[in-house]
C-alpha angles and dihedrals in degrees: 000000000000115000106218091200095060110086119217138203114232129187125206122189113214125190113166140003095273089054091051089046093059103030102041090075089063091050088049093052092047090051092047088055091053099257125136118245126194112200114201112200117201121232122296103010113137104228096177097083099039110112093193092058089044088058091052093046090061086075117084091215093060117099118188116201113192106199090198118358120225110270093015123171122254090261092052091047088057090048089048091057089052091051090056094061131102095246090054092049091050090051093048097049091049094042094055097034092234115194100188135022123205124196136170126268116290145088121348137210119321120241108278098050089087090061106036096161093064130080089256090054092050091048095051092049091052091049090050091050093049093047092051092052092050100039103045091131094054111109093226096047098092089053091052094045094052092046091053094042091050092053092049089051093043092242115148118245124207120199111214133193119270089189144359123252113219089175116113093187109090092210110065098168146004094268092059091042091057092049092049093047092052095042091242100118093115122167093163092121086067087064088076092070118096085238133357103203126211126188095215136039094226089057091049090052090054090055092048099042101040110017105045094251119172110238091216091057102033102074135173112224101159130245118306090183093065100030105131099247095047093041091057094043091049092047093051095049099041109120120271117267131182121199107252121248125002106310092168110176094337119124111260111227127186120196112204111211110231129223096269095209093059097090093282123159097233098188091050090048093052091047090051092055089050090052095047095049089058097052110117113239096023129117106199133204134177128213122195119225112272092232094050113134109234094327094302091136091066095053098097089053096044091047094057115093091202094069112089109213090185087070099038124072114221106214096171112147096023122116108278093210091057093045094049090048088063097040130090100199130021119199109206138156124201101343133122089227084086087076089060089051096051094042091051089054096246126131118267111206110197115196091195093177091070094076140025098234125103114222138184088261089061095051103039105078115228098008090108140008104260115212121188097189140012093263089061092050091052092045092054093048090050089052090050091050087051091057100264107114124175115257120205111227120234090243093054092047092050092049092050091051092047094053101034105030108023098042094247092308133112113270117293138160101281098184088051091052092049090048093050093049098047091043091055091048091049089052092054101266129122131222 
C-alpha cells in the first residue's frame, strides 16, 4: 500500500514538444502533491520558450536536466553525448534515488532483460551499453538508456502517451497494414514495462487484439492532456499570439496539415486548400503537423502553384493552443487537436472525405461539422461568415469527453488516478 507521507523522487524523460504536452501534466500533479520530479530533456530541445516547462519550473521540487542545451558549444555537445549513455543514466538514477521512471510511448525492453542472470541477459546489456556509447546523438538514445538503467536497478518504468489517437480504424497507413497482414505487428516488448498507458479504451483494444499486448500491462488511464484542470491551466499560460495581418471581421480559419501517409487523399487536400483560400470573408492560416520531419508534411501544398501563399498565413511551429484561441474555425482531419478545438469552444470542421479512417469526430453526432466534399466545406464557411456558426451541444461535448478523455468512463479525477497508479508502482506495487 502506498504511504502518502513518504515523498518520492520521480524522473521523466522528455524528447520533443508533443511529449512535453502530454507528460508535463503528470509532472505538475506530482509536484502539486509535494513529490520531487527530475525532468530529463533530450538533446537540442529549446526549453526557454516552453510555457509548460515554465509552469513546472515554478515548483522548487522540479529539477530540469538538459542533456545538451540548444545551441550548445562543441564541448557541451560532447558532454551531451556522454549524458545520453547507459552509465550516465545509471549514475543519475542512483544519485537522485529515483523510484520511478516515465518515458513516452515506444519500444520496450529487448528480450534478455527479463533474465539478466543468464548469458542472454549479459549479452543484451553489453549490446545496450555499446549502442549508448555509439549513438549518443540519436534523439531516442536517452529514453533507451534510462529504460535499460532502470531495469538494471529494478526501478519500475511507466510508458506514457505522447499523443491521443482519435482514430477508430486500427490500420492508419500502409506500413501498419502490411504488418497486420503478415502477423508481424508485435508490441510484446512493451509488455516489459511496469505499465504501458493508453488514453482511450479503443486504442488499448487495438494493442491487445492486433499487437500482442498484455492486458495486465496495457492500461487505460484517460488523457492527462485534456483533463479539465490541466486543460484550463495550459490554455491560460499558452504564449500570446495575435492573428497576422488585418483580419478585421473576417472569419479566421486554420487548416491543420494532416499526416500525409495516414491514408490521406493528397490531391483532394490540396484542392480543398485552394477552395478555402478563395472564400469571401475568410482569413486563412495553415499549421504543419507537429511531428513533421523537416517540413516534409507541407510539401504537397508548397509544390502546388494554385495555392496563394500571399493570402495564406503559415503558422507552422507556433503553439497550437494559442493559435486555436484566436481562431474561429479549425479544419482538421484525423487529429486529436480537434479536442482542443471543441473544448475551447471553437468550430471543428471535419472534411471526412479527405481520408479513409473513421474517427471519434465522425461517430459522435454534433461534435464537429462533417463535410463530405469540398462544396460542403465551402458552404459551411459561407454560413459561418453570414453569422450562422455551428454550436456543439452539451450532449455531444460530454460524449466526446467520455470517449476521448475519460477512457470510455464517466468523468473522474484523471490526475488523481495517474498519481495513485504511479505512486503504487513506485512503492513496489503493480496495477
